[in-house]
C-alpha positions in Angstrom: -42.2 138.7 11.3 -43.3 135.3 13.9 -41.4 135.1 17.0 -39.2 132.3 17.1 -38.3 130.6 20.2 -37.8 126.7 21.0 -36.2 125.2 17.8 -38.4 127.0 15.6 -39.2 123.5 13.8 -43.0 122.7 12.9 -44.2 119.4 11.8 -47.2 119.4 9.7 -49.7 116.0 9.0 -52.0 116.0 6.2 -53.9 113.7 4.9 -57.5 112.9 3.1 -60.5 112.8 6.0 -60.1 108.9 7.4 -57.0 108.0 6.5 -56.3 108.1 9.6 -54.0 111.0 10.2 -55.2 112.1 13.4 -54.6 108.1 14.9 -51.1 108.9 14.1 -50.9 111.8 15.5 -52.5 110.8 19.1 -50.2 107.8 19.2 -47.1 110.5 18.7 -48.7 113.1 21.0 -48.8 110.1 23.5 -45.2 109.8 23.3 -43.4 112.2 23.1 -44.0 115.3 25.3 -41.7 117.3 23.0 -44.3 117.6 20.6 -47.3 119.6 21.2 -50.6 119.7 19.4 -51.1 122.8 17.5 -55.4 123.7 18.2 -56.9 125.2 14.9 -59.6 127.5 14.9 -62.7 126.8 13.3 -66.0 128.6 12.2 -67.8 125.5 12.7 -69.9 124.5 15.3 -68.0 122.3 18.7 -69.5 118.3 18.0 -69.9 116.2 20.5 -67.3 116.5 23.7 -65.5 119.2 21.7 -63.9 122.1 23.9 -62.9 125.4 22.9 -59.2 125.8 23.7 -58.8 122.1 23.5 -60.0 121.0 20.0 -60.2 123.7 18.6 -60.6 127.9 18.5 -64.3 128.0 18.3 -64.9 131.5 16.9 -67.9 133.3 14.3 -67.2 133.8 10.6 -66.9 137.5 11.6 -63.8 136.8 13.8 -62.5 134.9 12.0 -62.6 137.1 8.3 -61.1 139.7 10.9 -58.2 138.0 11.7 -57.5 137.2 8.3 -57.5 140.9 7.4 -55.1 141.5 10.6 -52.6 138.3 9.1 -52.9 136.4 12.4 -52.7 133.0 10.7 -49.9 131.7 8.8 -52.4 129.5 7.0 -56.2 129.2 6.7 -58.4 127.7 3.8 -62.6 127.8 3.6 -62.4 123.9 4.0 -66.0 123.3 3.6 -68.2 125.4 2.2 -69.3 128.2 5.2 -66.7 126.5 6.9 -63.5 128.2 7.7 -60.0 126.5 9.6 -56.4 128.1 10.6 -53.6 127.5 12.2 -52.8 130.9 14.1 -49.4 132.7 14.7 -49.9 133.1 18.3 -50.8 129.2 18.9 -47.2 128.7 17.3 -45.3 130.8 19.2 -47.0 129.7 22.7 -46.3 126.3 21.6 -42.5 127.6 20.9 -42.8 129.5 24.3 -42.8 126.3 25.8 -39.8 124.9 24.6 -42.0 122.5 22.4 -42.0 121.3 18.6 -45.8 122.4 17.2 -47.0 119.5 15.6 -50.4 120.7 13.0 -53.2 118.6 11.8 -54.3 120.0 9.4 -56.1 120.0 5.5 -53.7 119.7 2.3 -53.7 122.9 1.0 -52.7 124.5 4.2 -50.2 121.9 4.8 -48.8 122.4 1.8 -48.6 127.0 2.7 -47.3 126.1 5.8 -44.2 123.7 4.1 -43.7 126.9 1.5 -43.2 129.1 4.4 -41.0 127.1 6.7 -39.2 125.1 4.2 -36.1 123.3 5.7 -38.0 124.0 9.9 -40.8 122.5 8.5 -41.2 118.0 8.2 -44.6 117.7 6.2 -46.1 114.0 6.2 -48.8 113.1 4.3 -50.8 110.0 5.5 -52.3 107.9 2.4 -55.1 105.8 2.6 -54.9 102.2 0.9 -57.1 103.1 -1.9 -60.4 105.2 -2.2 -62.7 102.1 -1.3 -60.7 101.9 2.3 -61.6 105.5 2.7 -65.1 105.3 2.1 -65.9 102.1 4.2 -64.0 103.9 7.2 -65.6 106.9 7.1 -69.3 104.8 6.4 -67.9 102.7 10.0 -67.3 106.0 12.2 -71.4 106.2 11.9 -70.7 110.1 12.1 -71.3 111.3 8.7 -74.8 111.4 6.5 -74.2 109.9 2.8 -73.9 113.1 0.5 -71.1 114.1 3.5 -69.2 110.9 3.0 -70.1 111.0 -1.0 -67.9 114.9 -0.6 -65.6 113.9 1.7 -64.3 110.8 -1.0 -64.9 113.3 -3.7 -62.0 115.3 -2.0 -59.5 112.9 -1.3 -59.8 111.4 -4.4 -58.2 115.1 -5.3 -55.9 115.9 -2.3 -54.0 112.5 -2.8 -52.7 113.8 -6.1 -50.7 116.3 -4.0 -49.2 113.7 -2.1 -45.5 114.0 -3.7 -45.4 117.5 -2.2 -44.5 116.7 1.1 -41.4 115.2 2.3 -42.8 111.9 3.1 -46.0 109.9 1.8 -46.8 106.7 4.7 -49.5 104.3 3.7 -51.9 103.6 6.2 -52.6 100.1 5.7 -52.0 98.6 8.8 -51.6 102.1 11.6 -49.5 99.7 14.0 -46.8 100.1 10.9 -47.9 103.5 9.9 -47.3 104.8 13.5 -43.9 103.4 13.9 -42.5 105.1 10.3 -44.2 107.8 11.3 -42.0 107.8 14.3 -38.9 107.1 13.0 -39.4 109.9 10.4 -39.9 112.7 13.3 -37.2 111.1 15.9 -34.6 111.7 13.0 -36.3 115.0 12.3 -36.2 116.2 16.1 -33.0 114.3 16.6 -34.3 112.4 19.2 -32.7 109.4 20.5 -34.4 106.5 21.2 
């Protein structure tokens, strides 16, 4: 059983890769100090400037699988072949102990799992791209993925879009400023923040 200090609330933001959830997450974290980013654990190698403990808790596959066996995660998933991602219970407890609300930026299946555990204490948001075509152009525009990797992400995105009805709110990210504002209103209502 988790130690639920703070308000015991959790915010989960999910979306297909390239839909804009990271931009929206960064916007909320910048404007609301009462929200804290929940750092996920991952078995993949750091990319670019990523730092352990700040962007992800990077760990070996063996370490990750031991933590699965010890039930140390509130959710975990093998998102891409050989790459595990998960949310550690200790990370959520650390944020609650600081009197803040954890914000999880996680994949669709993980988000559904967290929602089922925390029910009314969880606000779940699904960020939807305007279309699969727009999503593909955004991924290509990043210049960080191979054509094969983009094809995999686009195929996965089409599948993930079929789960949007599982979430409390579905926010269309056609124009980022509008999507941020819409998300902000929903989050402020959930956390009872007066603006």
